[in-house]
N, C-alpha and C positions, 0 to 999 in steps of 0.2 A: 504494499499499499504505499501511497505517496508519503513523503517525511518521515518514514521510518528508518533505521539504522540500516536495513537492508536494502532499502531505496537509496540512500544517501551513498552507499559503497559502490551500489551498481551505476550510480549517474557519474561517480568519481572515475571509475574505470572506463564508461562509456560503452565497453565492448569487450568481447573476449579477444586473446591473442593467442596466435598457433606457430608453434615453435616445433622444430624436427621431433625433439624429445619431449615436448609437454604441452599441455594448453594451458593458459592462465584465463581461467573461467570469468566471466562478469558475474554472474552468480554462483553462490557455494554447489560445489559438486552434489551434494545432497538434493538440490534442486536440478541444476543444469544436467547432472548425470543420471538422475532417478526421476523423483516425483514429477519434473517437468520433462520429462525425455519419452520417447515412445519405446516400449518394449513387448516384443510378440506375446499375443494373447492376454494383454493386461489392459485395464480400464484406463482411460485417461480424460480427464476433462480438457476441453478445447473452446476456442473461438473458431467457427468454422465459416467458410464461406461457398455457396452452392453458385455456380456460374453456368449459364446454358449457353453453347455456342450455335451456331449453323455450320453445314460443310466448307463453307469459305472461310470460317473462323472469326466471322462476327459475332460479337458479344450481344446476345438477345437481352439478357437479363442476369442480376445477378442479386443474392441476398446473405447477409451476415446472420449468424445465431450461434446460441450457445449450444454445445452437444456433449455427448461423453462418446469416445471415440474407442475402437479397439484395434491394434494392428493384426492383421490377419497372419503377416510374414515378414521378419526382418530380413529384406532383399538388399543385397549389394548391387551396386550398377550393374555390375557383370552378369549377376543372377536374373536382372529384370531384362537386360539386353537379349540374355541366351533364349529367355521365354519368347522374347517378341519373334527372334531368329527360329524358333523350333528346334533349339540345340540344349534346352536346359535338361538337366538329369539331376535333381535333388529332390528333397522332402516337400518342396512348396509347389510342383506341377499342378496340382488341382487350382492353381489362381490364375495359370495361363490364359484360359479363355473367357471366364468371367469377369476378371480383373485387368489383367494385363493388356489383353487385345483391344477392349473399349479404349484404354487409358490411350494407348498408341495411335488410336483412329482419331482420337481428339488430339494428339499432337500434331497429327498431320495438318489438320483443320489450323491449327496454330501457327504452322510454318507456312501455309498457304497466306493467313493474314500478316506474318513477319514479312513475307517477299513484297506485300503489298505497301507494307509500312516504311520499309528500308531502313532499319536501324543500321549504326556503323558496324561493317561485318569485319572486323578484327580478331581473329583466333590466332593467336601467337602460342606456340608450344609452351608447356609450363612442365619444370622439373620438380622430381620430389627426393628429398634427402633421406635415404633409408639408412637406421641404425641398427647395429648388432645388441646383444644382451649387455655388452660392455659399455654401451653408450658411443661408441666409436662408427663413423660412416663406413658402411657396408658397400653402398654402391648409389649411384646417381641414376635415377630413371625418370625417363619422359611419363607425364601423367597421361593415360590413355581417355581417349574422348570417345564416348557413345552418344547413340541417340538418346540412351536413357539420361545422360547428362544433360543434353538439351531439352529433353521433355519437360525436366524438373525445374530449369531454368526457364521455360516458356511459360508453365503453369504459375510460378512464383512470379515471374512479371505481370502476368495479368492479375493475379491476386493484389498485388500491391496497386495496380492502377484502379481496381475496383474500390479498395480503402481510400484512396485520395478522393474518388468521385464521389463516395457516399459523404465522406465528411465536408467535402465542399458542398454536397447537396444539402446538408444539415447544416451550413454555416459554423462548424465546430472548429475551433483552433487546433492546428496539427502541425508537423514539422515536415516539409517536403524533402525529397532526395533530389537535390539540383545539380545538374552538369551542363553548364553555360557554353553556349558556342565559342570555339578559337577565337582566339583573339586577333586582330587582321596583321599584325605583325609576324606572327607563328605561321598564319595562313601565306604569306607572303614567301616567309623562309621554305614552307612546303613548297610552293610554287618552283620556287628556284632549283630546289633538291629535284624535283619532277622533271623539269625541261632540262636540268643539266643533263640529265642521261636519255634524252631525246623521246621523251613522253610528252603528251599535250595536258595542259592544265590552263585553261583560258581565264584572263582577267574578267572582271565586271559581272562574274555570274554569283548569285545567291550561294552561300555555303550552306549546302545541306549535307545530310550524311551520305545522301546518294550520290553527291558528287566526290565524295572522299572513296565511296565505294567503287565507283567508274575507275578512278584511278587504282585501286587496288587490284581491280580485275584486269587493267592493261599491264600493270607490272607483273602480275602472276604468269604472264606468258613470256616473259624476258627472265634474263639473269637477274634484274634488279627488284625481284619480288621483295625479299628481305630489306632493303634499302628504302622502299617506298613504305612498308609496313612500319618500319621503327620512325619514320620522317611523320607518318599520319600520328602514330601513337604520342609522339614528341610534340605535336601541335595541340593535342587535347588539355584543356583547362583541367583542374582537380574538380572532383565531384564533391558537395558538401550539404550538409544540413540547414534548413532553412525555414522560419514559418512565413516565408514569402514565397509565391510559387514563381521560379522563372524558367519552369520547363525543363526536360532531359534531352540535351542535344544527342548524346551518344545511341538512345535507344528511340529518340525520333518521337518522344511522347509528351503530350501537352501537361499533364499533370502524372505525377509519380511520388509514392510513399511508401517507406519500407514497412512491411508489416509482418513477413514471412518468419522472422527470426527473434521473437521477445527474450528469449533465454540468453542470446549473445550479443544483441544491439539494443542500447538504449533508445533510440530512435523509435524501434519497432514496439518497445514498450510503451511508449508515448501514445503511438497510434492505435494500440490496443485500448488503453484507457479513455482514448477520445472516442473511440466506437461503441464502448460500453456507454460513456456519458450521453451521445448521441442518438443510440438506439434502446436506451432502458434496460441494457442487458445485465446490470448488476443485481445482487442480491437485496441492495437497499436502493431503490430507485431515487434519482436525485441526488444522492450521497456517493455511489461508487464511480469511479472512472478517474476521469481527470479533473483532478481539484481546480478551482479558482486561482490559488496561488501558483500551482505550476504553469496554468495558461498564462498568467501573468509574466511568467520569466522564460518564456520559450525562447525568446530570442537569445538569453543568455546561455540556456541549454543548448541550443543547435550550434551555437558558436564553441562551448566546451566540448561537446562530443565530436564535431568534426577535429578540434585538434587533438582529442585521444585517439581518434581514429588513426590520423598521421602519426601519431606517436608510435602507436602499436605496429603500423606498416613499417615504420622504420627499425623497430625492434626486430621483427620478424625479418626482415631483409638483412640485417645487421649479423643476427643468430645464423641465418643459412649461410651468409658469407664466411662466418668463422668456421663452420663445419665445413665448407669447402675447401678452404684455406689449408687445414688440418690433413683432409684428404689428398690435396695437390702436393702438399709438403715431400711426400715420398716420390714425386715424380718431376723432381726441378730437374731441369736437363732434358725433358722431354720435348717434341715438337708437336704441336696442335693446329688443327684448323679451327677458323673462327671467322667473325665478322666485327667489323668496326660498329660497335653501339654506341658510342659518344666521342666528341672531339672538341676538345679544349686546347687554349692557347699552350699548355703545358704539356701537352701529348694526347696519344689516341686511348681510349678504351675499348676493348676486345673482349667480346663474348663467346668464349668456346662452344663448338657444336657438341662436343661430348659431354660435358657436364653443365653448360649453360654458366661457368663461372665467370665473372669480370674481374679483368686486369687491366693495368695500364702499361703502356709503352710509351716511355718518357720521349718528349721531343728531342732531349739530347741525344738519344740513340738512331735518330731517323738519318744520319749522317752528316757530312759536311756543307750545310747549306743552312739559310735562316727562315723559318717556316711563319707566314702569315695566317693568324688564325682570322676566318670569316663567319661570324655568329649567325649572320643571315642565312648562308648556304650551308652550314655546317662542315666548313671544309678547314684543311691545312694546306697550304701552298708554297712550295720553295721558291724562294727568291730569285736562285740562279737557274736551278734545273727544270723550274716549273711543274716538278712533282704534285700530285693532287691527291690527298685522302680526303674521304669522305663517308660519312654515314651508310653503314650496309655493306662497305667494300669488304671483298673475301680476301683475308690475308692468312698467312702461315707465322707463327709466333713459337719462339721457345722460351718454356718458364725459366727464369733466373731466380725467383726469390718468391717464396711463401711465408705469411708471418700471421699463424693461426690466431693470435691475441686480436690483432686488428683485422682480420679477414683480407689483408692487402695481398695482391699478387701483383708481380713485376715480369713483363715480358720484353724480349729482344724480336724485332721484325726480322723474319728470315725471307718471306716473299710476299708483294703486294702488287704483282705486275712486272713486267719487265723491269723498268726502272727501280721498282723495290728491290728486285733481287740484286740489282748491281751495288745500289746502295748499302743494302744489309751486309753485304760480303767486306764491304770497306769500312764499317763503322764498326764489325766485330763484335766478339761476345762482351767486351768489357763496357759495352754501353756508348760508345763514339765520342770519346772525349774531346776529340778535334771538333766536332759539331758545337758542342756546349761552349768552348771557348771561343769559338767564331762567333756564334749567338751573342756572347758577352760584349765582345769586341765590337759588334754592328750596333748593339744597344748604347755603348758608350759613345760611339761617334755620333748616333742619333740623337745623343744628349748635349753633346758639344754643338 
């Protein structure tokens, strides 16, 4: 309930955080892992929504209600997908026809609606750190993506839209999930990147997700698919929570509010309380749900939980980087394929294909030249040789250093095209001291 010690701590945390070795929950494990979590064959009280679709994926109607639910089977994504594919061989095969088949039929209708809506279609690979019993990294694996994952995502998106529509219709305070359109300077940078590799990106058109999807589709036919995907991702603004509705650019939705995860996100908990108030779903009508005090400070709450989300994301990324560095420490001197995932005045960030680990190629190791950084095009260009490094460029690197304490990795460039190969051989394994000295001399001359 609002104002309790449990509520204050949940608000302070803002959300659960997920690390390779543990989860730091927003709510105590007795709630998040048990009483508020689904277990097979166990009754659980819930706030549900019934949604009616037509075969084209248009939402005909929806209604929220209190209910008691019982999970008929704790299925993994792999289990559900195998049922849909007709390859499942397990204890829950009786659920295939009456439950899973109709659910996938609804999903196909939602896919039709999604294609019509044209949300941003960025589906970058995600890697998972697998630990052994000793807490050491056993392997780095790509997360498999099934239609079962997309099915759940589409259902959650639709439920979140229904929550926002209902609360707007009832003129009830809530927090929206907001994703504003890219800033003009970021779009200009993206346009330069796309045009520099020979693809079209016209000026003057209104930037919508469909425009970016068109660029992604064109790039998918070329060797620059990853270059454009990274550039499109970097052009996006950060999503956040707000009591003011500014729409969701990425999903191409006019209104959107997080509803589906109240045990791991405080924003969803607020939306649940708002629905209870708006629809009189509490045990004490007029008293349960979103309190007046809560509603009055929604702006502060939205800012706080947005900051808490960013803090958790940084902590999760930092934790993963440290595990990756510990894993890579045993492979110093090995060569890897990767792509340039970031360009800065001090060097290149390279993401490895094999593990997804990110590391730095210092600009001082790029050879005997002075490099100019252009943040607009995301490039480093050699002053004399004209050599250019850009986002998404394929490279071969050698691992020189791995520091588990900080998660830092340092590489030497071995091959980044014909000129890259020549320069890397000249710079050598020691990091190319001549290049560093030359750069210092150039800067000193410039100051004089």
